[in-house]
C-alpha angles and dihedrals in degrees: 000000000000127000116258141180089229113105088218090069091054090051090050091051092049091049090051091051090052097044110119116246095005101046131088112289092219095049092046094056094052126103135181094276096047092050097049095082089055091048091054092044092052091050090054091048089055089052090048092052090050093050091049091048090232104149094175089056090043090059091055094043093050087053090052090050091048088053089058091055091049091047093053092044092051093052090048090050090052088056093047092244102115141316136225094273088057089055090052092047092050095053094043090051090049094049093049092048094047093049105055087147087066105029100022144040099287106101140174096020123167119236089256091052091048090053092048091049091048091053091047092052091047089054090051091050090050091052091047091052090051092049091049091051091049090050089053091049093248126143118250113268109262094223090055095056121116131001092300092050121122097049105118115238089216094067117111106277095243092050092047092049089052092050093046093053092043091053093046089050090061089072094042099265095135144089110260093210126054088216088069089055090050089052088052090052090054089049092050091047090055089051089052089054091050092048092048091059090055093059090219106142096200092050092048090049092050092051094047088050090053090050093051091047091053093048089051089051090053090052089053091053089058093044092249124143104230093206091054092045092052092046088054090051091047089054090047091052091050092050095049095043088049089053090052090050092048093048091053090046091057086055090053092249137118131226090253091057095054125086123234090251092054093048091047090052092051089046091056090049091052090048093052091046090056091052094055116107110284095019124116118250 
């Protein structure tokens, strides 16, 4: 079997890997639940390639992510639920329906009007899904209940917090001024301090959670993705810590041999070096 740019070849390969007796033992023992962690990991690797601006890597990572879609679709086909063409049909139908200003009669809409229309159509789709489940005698999906329903619990916590506050803000449950959110952060930080003196782990965890939630809310007020902001800081920490390690290495010393004060001094030097003209921040 030769590689090909035709999606049909990928589907053939996946089918071969999942064929009993002749397929791959690892692929055959997988199920939806066991594959999910890989699906999430591949999505993050796509994001990483984009952030690094590595288009060659992005091509490979998109292929890995596509494989996950094909894998899930193949397992569903084996159960008689749906197949890959049904996945394609579902997303094309959704895109056409959600863009009536492109494929329908709604024309000359502003970006704000497009966003409002998109949200309206999503609400209609949500109601239709609920009606279809009721018609089939199925219970309403728990994650769809209430105004805040529909935000997957499996999202990264920072992303989910951002979406929860954004959705609540649509009905006016929000601070109008970011300064009020900053005041809330100071309040939550004081509560963390109080909880830390109690030594009660659950209480400390609750207060730290409240603090993180408030910081995420502040990021939303400034139109900043908290996940992206934290990834940037993670990368910054790695760079500067790597510079500390390299500086010690040039002295013939290891991290374990340096004092905290020495490492802090080298950290400050790395920080200043990054802020010089032409350096990354």
